[in-house]
C-alpha positions in Angstrom: 86.0 149.5 118.1 86.2 145.7 117.4 89.8 143.8 117.6 90.8 141.6 115.1 90.6 138.8 117.4 86.4 139.8 117.6 85.9 140.5 114.1 87.3 137.5 112.9 85.7 135.6 115.1 82.4 137.1 114.1 83.4 136.8 110.5 84.1 132.9 110.6 81.3 131.8 113.1 79.8 128.7 111.8 82.9 127.9 109.5 84.8 124.7 109.7 88.0 126.3 108.7 88.6 128.7 111.7 91.5 130.7 112.5 93.1 128.9 115.7 96.1 131.9 115.9 94.0 134.7 116.5 95.7 138.2 116.1 95.2 141.1 118.4 95.0 144.5 117.5 99.2 144.8 117.6 99.7 141.6 115.3 100.5 139.5 118.3 99.3 135.8 117.7 98.7 133.2 120.7 100.6 130.5 118.4 104.1 129.7 118.8 104.3 128.0 115.3 104.3 130.2 112.4 100.3 130.2 111.1 100.9 128.4 107.9 102.9 125.5 109.2 100.0 125.4 112.8 97.2 124.9 110.5 98.7 122.2 108.1 98.0 118.3 109.2 101.3 116.4 108.5 100.6 113.6 106.6 103.3 111.0 105.0 104.1 111.0 101.3 102.4 108.1 99.4 105.2 105.8 97.6 106.4 106.6 93.8 105.9 104.2 91.1 108.8 102.9 89.2 107.8 105.4 86.1 108.2 108.3 88.6 111.3 107.5 89.9 112.6 106.7 86.3 111.2 110.0 85.3 112.9 111.8 87.9 116.3 110.4 87.4 115.9 111.0 83.4 114.3 114.1 82.9 117.3 116.5 84.1 119.6 114.5 82.0 117.5 114.7 79.0 117.2 118.5 79.5 121.0 118.3 79.6 121.8 116.5 76.5 118.9 117.9 74.6 118.5 121.5 75.8 115.6 122.0 72.9 113.1 120.1 74.8 113.0 122.9 77.4 111.2 125.0 75.1 108.5 122.4 74.7 107.6 122.5 78.3 106.4 120.5 80.8 104.0 118.4 78.7 106.7 118.1 75.8 109.2 116.5 78.2 106.9 114.3 79.8 106.1 112.9 76.4 109.8 112.0 75.5 110.5 110.6 79.4 107.4 108.4 78.4 108.1 107.3 75.2 111.5 106.3 76.8 110.0 104.4 79.5 108.1 102.5 76.8 111.3 101.7 74.8 112.7 100.6 78.2 113.3 97.0 78.1 111.9 95.0 81.2 115.3 94.0 82.5 116.3 97.3 82.9 112.6 98.5 84.6 113.3 95.9 87.3 115.7 98.3 88.8 113.2 100.8 89.0 110.4 98.4 90.0 112.6 97.1 93.0 113.0 101.1 93.8 109.6 101.3 94.1 108.9 98.3 96.2 111.4 99.8 98.9 109.7 102.8 98.7 106.4 101.7 99.2 107.4 99.8 102.3 108.8 102.7 103.9 
């Protein structure tokens, strides 16, 4: 009888994605990290645009003041957020532009 490790190695042969934490018959793994975090590459997040910072700030406020927007779903809410961004005066957008620049520099 093949162990899970031998069977997995035989199935994965030639594949670029290998299970680095092979599991034996009892279920013990050779890695001290959980399998999900052992296989992932940690990459820094990209910076947020001024619009994204605005949307994250405004979306909860819009839903609080207009609970009926929740029935429209994400696309409906985003259309209202987008129209609010377009109506925002350039002076008010400067605040979010500055936040975006500081996020980009990190």
